[in-house]
C-alpha positions in Angstrom: 0.0 0.0 0.0 1.3 3.5 -0.8 2.5 5.4 2.3 -0.1 7.8 3.5 1.2 10.7 5.5 -1.9 12.8 5.8 -5.2 11.7 7.4 -8.5 13.1 8.0 -10.6 11.7 10.7 -14.4 12.2 11.1 -15.0 11.6 14.8 -18.2 9.9 16.2 -19.2 7.9 19.2 -18.8 4.5 17.8 -17.8 4.5 14.0 -14.9 6.7 12.8 -14.4 7.5 9.2 -10.8 7.5 8.0 -9.4 9.2 4.8 -5.7 9.2 4.0 -3.7 10.4 1.0 -0.3 9.6 -0.4 2.8 11.8 0.1 3.5 13.3 -3.3 0.6 12.5 -5.6 -2.3 13.1 -3.2 -3.8 9.9 -4.3 -6.4 8.4 -1.9 -4.9 5.3 -0.2 -7.0 4.8 2.7 -10.8 5.2 2.9 -12.4 3.1 5.7 -14.5 3.0 8.8 -13.1 2.0 12.1 -14.9 1.0 15.3 -13.9 3.0 18.4 -11.7 0.2 19.8 -9.9 -0.1 16.4 -8.6 3.5 16.0 -5.4 3.3 18.3 -4.6 -0.1 17.0 -4.8 1.0 13.4 -2.6 4.1 13.9 -0.1 2.3 16.2 0.9 0.2 13.1 1.6 3.2 10.9 4.7 5.4 10.8 4.4 9.1 11.9 1.7 11.0 9.9 -0.2 14.2 9.9 -3.7 13.7 11.3 -6.4 16.3 11.0 -9.7 16.4 13.1 -12.4 18.9 13.8 -12.3 20.4 17.2 -15.5 18.9 18.5 -16.5 16.5 21.3 -13.7 14.1 22.3 -11.3 15.6 19.8 -8.8 16.7 22.4 -8.8 13.2 23.9 -8.1 11.5 20.6 -5.5 14.1 19.8 -3.5 13.3 22.9 -3.8 9.6 22.4 -2.6 9.8 18.7 0.2 12.2 19.7 1.4 9.6 22.1 1.8 7.2 19.2 4.1 9.7 17.4 1.7 11.3 15.1 1.3 15.0 14.4 -2.3 15.9 15.2 -3.9 19.2 14.2 -7.5 20.4 15.3 -9.5 22.8 13.2 -12.7 24.7 13.9 -15.6 22.9 12.2 -16.8 26.1 10.5 -13.5 26.3 8.6 -13.7 22.8 7.4 -17.2 23.2 6.0 -15.9 25.1 2.9 -14.1 21.8 1.7 -17.1 19.5 2.0 -18.3 18.5 -1.4 -22.0 18.1 -2.3 -23.9 15.3 -0.7 -22.7 15.4 2.8 -21.9 12.0 4.5 -19.0 10.6 6.8 -16.7 9.8 3.9 -16.9 13.3 2.3 -16.5 14.9 5.8 -13.4 13.0 6.4 -12.1 13.9 3.0 -12.8 17.5 3.6 -10.8 17.4 6.9 -7.9 15.8 5.2 -7.9 18.4 2.6 -8.4 21.4 5.1 -5.5 20.3 7.4 -3.0 20.7 4.5 -3.9 24.4 3.8 -1.2 26.7 4.9 -3.6 29.4 6.0 -5.8 27.2 8.1 -6.3 28.1 11.7 -5.6 25.4 14.3 -7.0 24.9 17.7 -4.4 23.9 20.5 -4.9 20.6 22.0 -6.0 20.9 25.6 -4.6 19.0 28.5 -6.6 16.9 30.9 -6.1 19.5 33.5 -7.5 22.2 31.3 -10.6 20.2 30.5 -11.2 19.6 34.1 -10.8 23.3 34.8 -13.4 24.0 32.0 -15.7 21.3 33.4 -16.0 23.4 36.6 -17.2 26.4 34.6 -19.6 24.4 32.4 -21.1 22.8 35.6 -21.4 26.1 37.2 -23.1 27.8 34.2 -25.7 24.9 34.0 -26.4 25.3 37.8 -26.7 29.1 37.5 -29.2 28.7 34.5 -31.3 26.1 36.5 -31.3 28.4 39.6 -32.5 31.3 37.4 -35.3 29.1 35.9 -36.4 27.9 39.4 -36.5 31.5 40.7 -38.5 32.6 37.8 -41.0 29.7 38.1 -41.5 30.5 41.7 -42.2 34.2 41.0 -44.7 33.2 38.3 -46.6 30.6 40.3 -47.0 32.9 43.3 -48.0 35.8 41.0 -50.9 33.7 40.1 -52.4 33.8 43.6 -51.5 37.6 44.1 -48.2 37.1 46.0 -45.4 39.4 44.5 -42.1 40.8 45.6 -39.5 43.3 44.4 -37.2 42.6 41.5 -33.7 41.2 42.2 -32.2 38.8 44.6 -33.6 40.5 47.6 -37.1 40.1 46.3 -36.7 36.6 45.4 -35.3 35.8 48.8 -38.3 37.3 50.4 -40.6 35.1 48.4 -38.6 32.0 49.2 -38.8 32.8 53.0 -42.6 33.3 52.8 -42.9 29.9 51.2 -40.6 28.2 53.8 -42.5 30.1 56.7 -45.9 28.9 55.4 -47.3 32.4 54.8 -51.0 32.5 55.1 -51.4 34.5 51.8 -50.1 31.4 49.9 -52.7 28.6 49.5 -51.5 25.4 51.2 -52.0 23.4 47.9 -49.9 26.0 46.1 -47.2 26.1 48.8 -46.6 22.3 48.9 -45.7 22.1 45.2 -43.8 25.4 45.2 -41.8 24.2 48.2 -40.4 21.5 45.9 -38.8 24.1 43.7 -37.6 26.1 46.8 -35.7 23.2 48.0 -34.1 22.6 44.7 -33.2 26.4 44.4 -31.5 26.1 47.9 -29.7 23.0 47.0 -28.4 24.5 43.6 -27.4 27.7 45.5 -25.3 25.8 47.9 -23.6 23.8 45.1 -22.9 27.0 43.2 -21.3 28.6 46.2 -19.1 25.5 46.6 -18.0 25.9 43.0 -17.2 29.6 43.5 -15.1 28.8 46.4 -13.2 26.1 44.5 -12.6 28.5 41.6 -11.4 31.3 43.9 -8.9 28.9 45.7 -7.5 27.7 42.4 -7.2 31.3 41.1 -5.4 32.5 44.1 -2.9 29.6 44.0 -2.2 30.1 40.3 0.4 32.9 39.6 -1.0 33.9 36.2 -4.6 34.0 37.4 -3.4 36.2 40.3 -1.8 38.6 37.9 -4.9 38.8 35.7 -7.0 39.6 38.8 -5.1 42.9 39.3 -6.8 44.2 36.1 -10.0 46.3 36.6 -13.3 44.3 36.2 -11.5 40.9 36.4 -12.3 38.6 39.4 -11.4 35.1 40.3 -14.0 33.5 38.0 -13.0 35.5 35.0 -9.3 35.0 35.5 -9.7 31.3 36.1 -11.8 30.9 32.8 -9.4 32.9 30.7 -6.5 30.7 31.7 -8.4 27.4 31.4 -9.7 28.4 27.9 -6.6 29.9 26.2 -3.6 28.9 28.5 -0.8 31.4 27.8 -2.5 32.9 24.8 0.3 31.8 22.4 -2.3 30.7 19.7 -3.2 34.4 19.2 -0.9 36.8 17.4 -2.1 39.9 19.3 -4.8 41.0 21.8 -7.2 41.9 19.0 -7.2 38.4 17.7 -8.3 37.2 21.1 -11.1 39.9 21.4 -12.2 38.8 17.9 -12.2 35.1 19.0 -14.2 35.9 22.0 -16.8 37.7 19.7 -16.2 41.3 20.9 -15.2 42.7 17.6 -17.4 44.8 15.6 -19.0 43.3 12.5 -18.3 44.8 9.1 -19.3 44.1 5.6 -16.9 45.2 2.9 -17.6 44.9 -0.9 -16.8 46.8 -4.0 -14.6 49.2 -1.9 -17.5 50.1 0.4 -17.1 49.4 4.1 -20.5 49.0 5.8 -20.2 48.5 9.5 -23.1 47.3 11.3 -22.1 48.6 14.8 -22.9 45.2 16.4 -20.3 42.9 17.8 -19.9 39.6 16.1 -20.8 37.4 19.1 -18.6 34.7 17.7 -16.4 32.4 19.7 -16.7 31.8 23.4 -20.0 32.9 24.8 -19.2 32.2 28.5 -16.0 34.1 28.5 -17.7 37.0 26.5 -20.4 37.1 29.2 -17.8 37.2 32.2 -15.9 39.9 30.5 -18.9 42.1 29.8 -20.2 41.5 33.3 -16.9 42.5 34.7 -16.7 45.6 32.6 -20.1 46.6 33.6 -19.3 46.4 37.3 -16.2 48.4 36.9 -17.9 51.1 34.8 -20.4 51.4 37.6 -17.5 52.3 39.9 -16.1 54.7 37.3 -19.4 56.5 36.9 -19.5 57.1 40.7 -15.9 58.2 40.8 -14.6 59.3 37.4 -11.0 59.8 38.7 -10.7 56.0 38.9 -11.2 55.6 35.2 -8.8 56.5 32.3 -9.4 59.5 30.0 -10.4 56.9 27.3 -13.3 55.2 29.2 -14.5 58.4 30.6 -14.8 59.7 27.0 -16.5 56.5 25.8 -19.0 56.8 28.7 -19.7 60.4 27.8 -20.4 59.6 24.1 -21.9 56.2 24.1 -24.8 54.3 25.9 -23.8 52.4 29.0 -24.0 49.0 27.3 -21.9 50.0 24.4 -19.2 51.4 26.7 -19.4 48.1 28.7 -18.7 46.1 25.6 -15.9 48.4 24.6 -14.3 48.0 28.0 -14.7 44.2 27.8 -12.8 44.2 24.4 -10.0 46.4 25.9 -9.9 44.1 28.9 -9.5 41.0 26.7 -6.5 42.8 24.9 -5.0 43.7 28.3 -5.3 40.2 29.6 -3.6 38.8 26.5 -0.7 41.2 26.9 -0.4 40.2 30.6 -0.3 36.4 29.8 2.2 36.8 27.1 4.5 39.2 28.8 4.2 37.9 32.4 4.0 41.4 33.6 1.6 42.9 36.2 -1.2 45.2 35.2 -0.2 48.9 34.8 -3.1 51.3 35.0 -3.2 54.0 32.4 -3.3 57.8 33.1 -6.5 58.7 34.9 -8.8 61.3 33.7 
């Protein structure tokens, strides 16, 4: 069989599609399906080769395993591979497209994450899920009690008042209603306790990590944001500059250019990592609230933006700037240096 030096693997739960091409001619030499247990045995018999995969579920695991066998593994965003898929999508054509995409010199690749990085990311994914569930339960409690005329103020304080009234068997709440709402209140309390435990775990890890401690000195960056940033991008070496990181997070403004005309929409792209973008925007919002109360704490730039733009636009602008600052701190290893104040 002709030596195949470049492979494309279409990952799946059970059946993996393999596509390999020859060294010089590009002739197809391998096109077959492998069961999950056959993948490592198949590649263990082959000399070192270039293997491309889409950065999807289990991709980082397989990349680590194949790298241990001596192969060079590159992961690619699925949206960049899609352009190479021919008409009539199936597993074989997907693997062929991956094999072609990995050979492109301008292709952007995703760094392979370590087990420790994936464990850190798992904490944030579980926390995000718990926070969403807690919000759903709180809204459901408000809605059901509103049906019987029991209301409270907005925010966490108002919700806490409703929960206490349910737990204390308030006479204004019908007993039949209180019994079923109490089930959700108990779930809310349990999730709230679990979320607090995760927050404390993240805070301990952030304070023990030198890079995370350094990031926490930047305005609007707390333990959760610093921990998430390092867990997701490591030292940031995959980005050429801070603007690339901001664009990857989705904080770059959309633009449409054709025929020499540049039409900017004014909206951010919202591409990339949604959770990290949310943390940066929330941190920027908190920081700008302090700057609004004490303008001398902010730089001349952010005070100018707040004076010209709406509050939400200013928060997104500050979040994009924070992303660039954090990238520079990770790459240089230097502490945060505050700019000249207004």
